[in-house]
N, C-alpha and C positions, 0 to 999 in steps of 0.2 A: 857791140862787138862780142861775138861768141868765143868762148874759150875753146882751146884745142883739146879734144878728148885725150886722156891718158889712161894708163893701166889701172889707176885707182878705181875707175868706173867698173872694173870687173871684180872688185873685192866687195861684193854686196853683203851686208850684215844679215844674220839669221841664226837659227839654232844649229850652227855648224862652225867649224874652225877653218881658217885659211892657212895653208902651208906652201912653202916652196920646196920641191923635192928634186934632187939631181938624179938624172937617169939618161942613159943613151947619149952621152956627150952634150947634154943640155939640161935646162931647168924647166920643170913642169909646175904650174900653179895648180894646186888641188884644194878641194874643199872636203872636209871630213866630218862625219857624225856617227855616233853609235859604237857599240862593241859587239863582237861575234865574228862569224865567218865573213871574209872580205868580199864585198860586191863592188866592182869597179865600173863606173858609168862613163861612157864616152859619147860626147855630143856630136851633132852633125852640122851641116851648113844651112843657113848663115848664122849660127848661134854660138853659144859658149856654155860653160858648165851649168849656168843658171837654168838651162832648159830642164834640169833634173830637180828643181827646187821642191816639187811635191814628193818625189821619191826620197829626198834627203830627210824628210820627216817620217814617211810611212815605213821605210825599210828599217831604220833604227828602232822604231816602235815594235817591229816584228822580230827584233833580235839579231840584226845584222850590222856589221861595220861597213859603212858606205863611204866611198871616195869618188867624187866627181872631178874629173880632170879637164883643164883646158888643153885641147890638142895643140901640138906644135904649131906655132904661127898665130894662135888665137888668144884672145883675152889677155891674161897676164903671164902666159907661158913664153918661153924664148921664141924669137922670130928669126932664125938663121936664114941665109940666102938660099939654101937648098936642103933636100931631105924630105920632100913632100910626096914621096912614092909610098905605096902601101907596104912593101916589105920593110922599108926603114921604119915606118910608123909602128908596125907590128913588133919589130925588135925593140924599139924604144919603150913601148908599153909593157912588154914582158920585163924589161929592165926596171920600169916604174913599180911593177908588182914586187919585185925583189927589194927595191929601195924602200918599199912600205913595210918590209919585214916579213913578207909571205913568199912561199914558193909558188902558189897558184891562187886564183881568184875566180869567182863567178864574173864573167865579163859580159856587160850589157852595152850594146852599141846601137846608136840611132844614125841612120843615113850614112855619112862618111865614117862615123864611129863604128857603124855596123859592118861596113866593108873592111875596116881595120880588124874588127872582131873575127869575121870569117877568116881573114888572112892569118891571124894569130892561131886560130884553130888548126890550120894546115901547117904553119911554119914554126909555131912555138907551142905545140900541143900540151907540153908539161906545165905551162903557165896557166892553162885554161881548165878549171875544174868543171864548169858548165858554161854554156854559150847561150846568150839571148840576143837576137837581132831584131831591130825595130825599123820598119820601113826600109829594109836593106836586103835586096836579093843577094844570093851568092854572086861574087863578081863574074864568074863564068856564065852563070844564068843571065845576068844583066847584059853581058856582051852578046850572048846568043839571041836574046829577045830584041836587042837593038838591030842585029843583023837580019832577023827574020820577020819582024813586025814593023814595017815602015810606017803604018798608020796607027800603031799601038805604042810600044815603048820607045821607038825611035823618035816619034813626034813628041812624046812626053819628055824626052831628054834633050829637046832642041836647045835649051839653055847651055848645055855642055859645049855645043859647037860655037855659040856666041862668045863663050868665055875663053876661046883659044886666041882671040885677038890680043895684041899687046896693049897695055895701059888703059884702053877705052873701057873695058868692062869694069875695072876698078873704079873709074870715075863715075860711070853710070850708077854703080851701087852706092857710092858714098856722097854724091853731090845732093844738094837740097836737104841736108840733114840726114842722109841715108834713105832717101825715098825709095831707091831701088830695092833695098832690103825689105822695107815694108810691103812693097808690091809682091815680092816672092812669098813672104809669110802668108799674105792674104790669098794669093793664087793657089798655094799648095795645101791650104788647110780646109777643113770642112766648114759648115755654117757656124756663125756666132763666135769665131775665134780668128785673130787675137784681139784682146782689148787694147785700147790705145796706149796705155802705159806699158804694156808688154812689148808692143812694137817699138816704142820709144827706147826701151832698155836695150833691145837688140840693135837698133840703129846706132845708138851712142857707142856701144862697145865695138861694133864693126868699124867705126870711124877712127879707132885708135890707129896711129900711124903704122903702116905696112900690114895690118891685119887683112885688109881686102886682097892685097897682092898675094900674101901667103895662102889664104883660103882658096884663091883661084888656081894656085900652083898645083893643088891636088887634082883638080879637074883637068888641067893641062897635061899632067903626067898620065892620067888614065887614058885619055884619047890618043896622045902622041905615042905612047909606048906600044900601042896596038901594032904598029908597023916596025918596031925596033927589037933587037935581040933581048933587051931587058924585059920587054912585054911578053915575048915568047917564053922566056925562062919563068916568069911569074905564072903564066897560064899552066905550064907544066907542073909547077909546084902545087898549084891550086886544085889539081885533079885528085889530090889525096882525099880519101874518104875520112870524115871526121869521126873520132872515137869518143867524143864527150856528149852527154845529154844536151839536146838543143831545143830551144823554144823560139819560135818565130812569131812575132806579133806585128800586125799590119792594120792600118786604118782602112776600113772598107771603101772609103771615098777618096783614097790617095790618088791624085792626078799626076804625081811626079814619078813615083815608082809604082807601077800598076800592081794591084794585088795578084793578078795572074802571072806576072813576071816573077814576083817573089815566091809564089807557091811552088814553082818548079825547082826550088833550091833543095828540096828534101833528098834528091838523088845523090847529093854529096855528103849525106850524113848516114853513117853505118850504126850509130847509137840510137837510143830512144829519142824520138822526135815528136814535137807537138806544134801544131799550127793553130793560131787563133786570130780571127778577124775582130777588130774593135769597131762595132757599128757606130755610124754617125761621125766618125773621125776621119780626117784627111791624113796628111803626111806627118803630123805631130801628135800621135795618139796619147803619149804619156803626158802631154800638156792639155790637149783638147778634152780628153775623157780620163782624168787621172784616177778616179775611183775604180772604174772598170778595168783600166790598165793594171793598177796595183793589185786588184783581186786576182787577175790572171797570173801576174808575175809572182806574187808572194805565195799563192796556192801551189805553183809549180816548184818554187824554191823549197817550200816546206815538205814537198813530197819526196820521201827517200828513194823511191823508184818511179820516176816519171814515166808515163805510158808512151807507147809508140804513137 
């Protein structure tokens, strides 16, 4: 008989501390290491804070205070029945920065965490000192590419449509020990990643009760809001040009969010902007090629005046 997964699975030991922080009418599970300027790390789908385990070592060594959070609905964070839209998430994360004792942070977001980071840049700009997005096009650029490239980004985003069904996608992802999560990780990554024990960690944590449902609610909001007033309101707000230095990192082999989709995001940034492709990496460059990723990230963070 297999035991039912619980939130203790998300509290993995390492050279970091686990904390529960109240922000935005809920509790975030965060992992913290180091001292210095705050760098906040936001994970994507179908993962949790542990996706940043390499950066939780390299960034403190480079002189930064690093906090990796479980997004709402994931890992050991709260899992309320609603609030999985990007404006709410951006507001909650701005509240998390304040709850950590800072007025602003370098915000680094991967995948859905990256979409949240872009949203913060437009809707909570005072909370974002610098912006780093990983495998995450600007939300308006992602929408445009899906509408105009039926054999490009629209095809690459096919999973988004499958996730709109009730209940069935949750079951597909979590049955047989989370086999669906393993399939996504393999399909979206470059060669030779992930290792079996990495896949197993993500599968186990994704099977914590209600995590799969909460994670899919983000996808459901994104697609369904396109035809609703809240979606129109969000798009209007996101037309704001960003005024903070921005670094965009992307795996050259990413089949989920295509590099050419992400590259069109620079039009929304009025501040110094840098684009870097991580060769040989797919959708998870910070895990697939951590040394190359960290060199780009820390080099940019250490540069007092990052280039255009």
